[in-house]
N, C-alpha and C positions, 0 to 999 in steps of 0.2 A: 872672367876671373874673380870678379867681385861676388858673383852668385856662388861659385865653388868655395870661396872663403866663408861665405855665410853658412853654407851647407855643412862645411867641416865643423864650424863652431857649434851648430845645432846638433850635429852628430855627436860631438864630444860631450855637449850638454846632456843629451839623452843617456848616454853611458854613465855619465858622471851621476846623474839623479838616480839611475838604477842601482849603481854600486853603493850610493849613499843609503838608498832605501833598503837594500840587502843588509847593510851593516846594522840598521836599526831593527829590521824584521827578525834577525836571528837573536836579538836580545830580548824579545817578547816571549820569555820562556814560561813554560806551564807553572813553574813554582812561584811566579810572582803573584801578588795580589791582583784581582781582576782589573781594577782602575788603572794600575800601572801598565799592565799588558794592553788595555784598550788604548791608552795614550800613545804607547810605542807603536802599536799597529796603525793608529791614525797618522803618526808622523811618517811611517814608512809608506802608507798609501798616498800621502801628499807628495812624497818624492816620486812615487811610481807614475802618479798622474802627470807630473812635470816631465818624466822621462817619456811618457806616451805623446804628450803634446809637442815635444821638441824632436821627435822621431822624424827622420828624413827618408826612410825606406820601410818596406813591409817587415823586413827582418827585425828592425828595432820596435816596431809597432806591436808585433805578436809577442816579442819577448816581454815588453812592458804590460801587455794585456794579461799575459800569464801571471806576472807578478801582482797585478791588480786583482786577479781572480783568487789567487792564493791568499792574499792579505784579507780579502773580503770574506772568504770562507773561514779563515781563523777568527776573524772578528764575530762572525755569526755563531761560531762555537763557544767563544766567550759570553756572548749575549745569552745563548742557550743555558749555559752553566749558571749564570747569575739570575736567571729568570727574569730578564729584561722583558719589556713589553713584546708581545708576539710580533707586532708590526715591525718593530726595529730589527728583530732577528731575521724575519722573512725578507726585509729590505736588503740585508747584507747577503742573504743567499741570492736574491735576484741579481745583485751586483756581480756576485761570483759567477753566476751562470751567463750573464751578459758578456763578461770578459773572457770566460772559457770559450764560449761560442765564437767571439771574434778571433781569438787565437786559433781555433780549429779551422774556421773557414778561410783565414788569410794566410796560413802557414803552409799550405799545400806545395807551393813552388819554392819556398824560401828556407824551409827547415827539413832536417833529416827525419825519416820515419820514426826513428827512436824518440826524437823529441816530441813528435805528434802523439806517439803511443803514451808517452809519460803524461801529457796534457790530458788526454782522453781517460787515462787511469784516475788521475786527480779529479776530474770532473764526475766521473762515476762514483769516487768516494765521497765527494761532496753531496751528490744526490742521495746516496744511501744514508748518510748522517741526517739529511733533512727528513727523508721519509721515514726513518725509524726513531726520529727525535720527538720534540714537543708536538710537532704537527700531527703525529699519530694519535695524540691524546685529545685532539679537538673533536668536537661533535662532527657528525658526518657533513652536515650542512656547512660548517665553517671550514672544514677540511676541503671540501668541494670548492668553495670560493677561494681558498688559498691556492689550490692547484690550478684552478682557472686563471688566476692572476699570474702565477709562476710560469705557466707553460709559454706564455708570450715572450718570455725572456730566455728561453731555451732554444737554441737553434742548432743543437748538435742532434741529428736525427734519432739515433738510438735512445738518448736520454728523453727526447721530446716524446717519442712513442710511449716510453715507460710512465712519463708524467701524465699522458692522456689515458693510459690504462688505469692509473691510480684515480683519476678524475671519473672514469667510467665506474670503477669499483665503488666509489663513494655514492654516486646515484643508485647503483644496483643495491647496495646494502641498506640504503635509506628507503629504497622502494620496497624490499623485502619487509622491513619492519612496518611499513605502512599497510602492507597486504595482510600481514599477521595481525594487525589491529582492525582489520576489515575496512580500512580506508582505501578501497580500490581505485578511486579517482586519482589520489595522490601517488599511490603505487604505480599506476600505469603512466602518470606524468614522469615519474623518475625513471622507469624503464625505458620510455621513449627518449629521455634525455641521455641515455647511455649510448645511443647511436652515433651521435656527432663525434665524441671522443674516440669511439672504437674505430670509426672510419678514418679519422685523423691519424690514429695510431697505425693503421694499415698503411696510409700514405707514407709515414715517416720511417717505418721500420726497416725498409730495404729488404735484405735477404737474411734477417736474423731468424734462425730456426726456432730458437726458444721463445722469442716474442711472438712470432707467428702462432705457435702453439697456444701461448697464453691468451692471445687475442681470439683465437678460434674457440677456446673453451669458455671464455667470457661471453662471447657472442651467442653461443649455443645456450648458456645459462640465462642470459638476458631474454632471449626468444621464449624459452621454456617458461620462465616465471611471467613473462608478458601474456602468453597464452593461458597460463593457470589463472592469473589475475582477471583476464578478460572473462574466463569461464566462470570463476567464483562471483565476479560482479553481475554476470548474466543470471546466475542462480539466484543471487540476493534480490535483483529486481523482480525476477519471476516469483520468487517467494512473497514479496510484498504485494504484487498484483494478485496472487493467489489467495492471500488472506483477505484482501479487499473483495475478491470475487465471491468468496464463500460467506462473508460476514456482512459486508455493506450493501450487497445488491439483493433487492427483493425477489427478483426473477433472474433466470440465467442470462447473463450477458455473453452472447457467443463471441462477440468481437473481442472482448477482454480475454475469454478463455482461450482463443487462438493466438492471442498476443502473449499469453503466459507460455503457451506450447512453443511459440517462436523463440522465446528467451532461453528456455530449457534446451531446445534443439541447437541453439547457437552455442551454449555451453558445451554440448556433446561434440560439436565440430572443432571448437577450439581445443579441447582436451585430446582429441585424436591426432592433432597435428604433432603433438609432442608425447603421445602415449601416456597421459596422466590418468591411470586407471581409476584411482579412488574418486576423483572429481567427476569423471564420466559416469561412475556408478550412482553417485548422488544425483546427477542430472537425470539419468534414466529412471531412478526411483520416483523423483518428483513427477516426471511424465506418466509413469504408471499410476501414481496416486491420483493425478488429475483426471485421467481417463476412467479410473474406478469411481471416484467419489463425485465428479461433476459431470462428465459427459456420458458416463454409464455405459461405456463400450469395452465390454470385458476382455474381448480377444485382443484389443490393442493394449489394454492395461496389462494383461498377462505377458504379452510379448516384451514389453518394456521391463517389467518387474523380473522376469526370467533372466533377461540379459544383465540386469543390475546385480542379481544374485550370482550369476556365473562370473562376473568380474570380481565380485567380493571373494568368492571361493578361490579365484586365481591368485589372489594375494596371500594365500596361506604360507606361513603360519599366523599372519595377522589375522585377528578376528574383529568384528564390528558389532557384537551382540549388544553393546550398550548404546550404539549410534541410532538416533531417531530414524533416519533414512532406511537403515537395515531392518529395524523393527517394523516399519511401514511395509516394506517389502514381504517380510516373513508373515506378517499378519494377514495381509490381503491374500497372499498365495495360499495359505493355510485355509483361509475361508473358501477360496476357490476350490481347493481340493476336497474339502467336506461337502460343498454343494455338488461337485461332480460325483463323488461317491454316493451321495444320497439320491442323486438323480438316476444314477446307474442301477442302484439297488431298487428303487421304485420300478423302474422299467423292467428289471429282471423279475421282480416279484409278479408283475402282471403277467409276463410271458410264462412264468413258472406255473402260475394258477391254470392257465390254459393247457400246459403240457401234462400236468398232474391229472386233469380230467380225462385225458387220453390214455393214462397209465393206471387205470383203476385195477386191472387184473394183476400187473406186476406189484402195485403197492399192497395189495391184499396178501400176496405171497410173501413179500418182505416182512409184513407185520405178523403173519402167521408164524414164519420161521423165527422171528425175534422172541417168540414165546418160549422157544426151546433154549437149551444151554448154549454157551458160547462156541463150543466145538461143532454142535450141530448147525448153528447159524453160519459159521465160517464155511462149513462143507456146502451149505445151500447157496450162498452168495457167489462163491468161487465156481460152482457147478452151473448155476442158472445165469449169473451175470459175470463171466470171466473177465479179468482186467484186460484192457486194450493192449498193454504192454505185454508181449509174449513171455518176457522174462519173469514177469510178476506171477508167481504161482504159490499155491498153498503148500505147506510143508508136506513131504511125501507120506509120511505115516498117518497124518491127520485126515488125509483123503479117505481112508478106509473107514467104514462104518464100524462103530464099536471100538475103535482105537482111542485111547485116552492119553493125554500128556499131563505132565506135571504143572503145578500153578505157575511157577516162574517162566517156564518154557511157553505156556499158553499166553502169558502176558506179552512176551516177545513177539509171538505170532500175531497177536492183536495189533501191536504197535506197527508191525510191518504192513499188516492189512489196511491200517489207516493211511499209510503212505501210498499203498497201491490204488486206493479208491479215492484219494483226496480230491475234491472237485477244483481245487487251484491247479492241479496238475493236468486237467482235462483241456485238450485242444478242441474247442467247439467247432472250429472250422473243419476239422478232420472227422470227429466223431459225433458231432451234432449235439444240440442242446438237450435232447431227451436223455443221452448218457450222462450230461452234466447233473440232471435233476435226479437220476437214479443214484449217481455217485454221491450227491448230497445226502440222500436218504440213507444209503449204506453206511457212509462215513459217520453220520450222526449217531447211529446205533452201535457202531464199532467203538466209537469214542466213549460213549456212555459206559459200555462193558468194561473197557480199559480203565476208566476212571474208577469204577467200583472195585477193581482188583488192587489198587494201590494200597 
């Protein structure tokens, strides 16, 4: 009987202090000066703490906890408006979340769903005001420290997940800045620091589709930038070693050369994991340059350089004409092309000399016919060396001896004849190299006559 009387007194005391606190709380209106508002909120909070301590059951405890959360939130807002020290403002937000969390977890069996929904809505509002307020103006590093401290006081799963996401975002953006400044070590450190809050957010979020989507996008972004940073770091290390290889070494250091190759290949592998085309193109260009200038293995250099150029062209309409790696590719490949053409020409000229020796009779015939006018020359070559394409024929009238055509028409016939006999059109596999040599000789004379008629 005595215990029941004590409980009744405490219960009455809890209700009394809550009512007294509510009476003070409602007087802390927004139109009052900050110092008066804060004093009234402090008095209300004192009453709510007494109500919480005098509670004899869960129903009273969670009611008092909600009151404490609301008064802490309102105090934090006053601190924010008055530009109080950041630590004081954040402390009030932490108190608010601590009490919101207590009320959320202990009210499931003692409060109606509508009451819990109201508490959760208030907690979300408190979170949004914190996230969008002065905390958002902090440096990424200080913001991350604030969220890391704050998340320990949030025990409502949905809000805890969102706080972890914000913490991950801080590390992510700080990492991106470091990568842009070529501080790859710090950038990778920050990207790796994203995974703990991301995994914690996954654990907390439950079945919230919108939070799941946000986590998935963030996780993909972190992985992509981590791979990019690792690739860029590998290229940077490879570049430093390459400079040392070509400048500091008196003789070729093969171990160092292959170490450079390993770094550039590592960059290619990391970019392919996230389809980062530009960085892959850079790494391939570096490999091609090394094989060209250091190892002198042209076919390997060409293989890497061609792949780099293909990737560059795949990013059209973007152009890289001013980029060093692209210029290296273009210059080396152009040199290879010129070397190939020169080698082919030299080889063909030697073959041609031998072929011409066996065409003494035909060459004399062409030279003799070339002494006559254009119409006679045309009749000769079409009669003695008819084009291999059966559709390529001399104009009907011109075939007849003594038949003459006007200047303009003859000019067009010569133009067609150049096309009919042009050596670039000759299929040497089908018609042989002898025919190619004859075509060159005939075309050379046809072109000269056509040029004279212009």
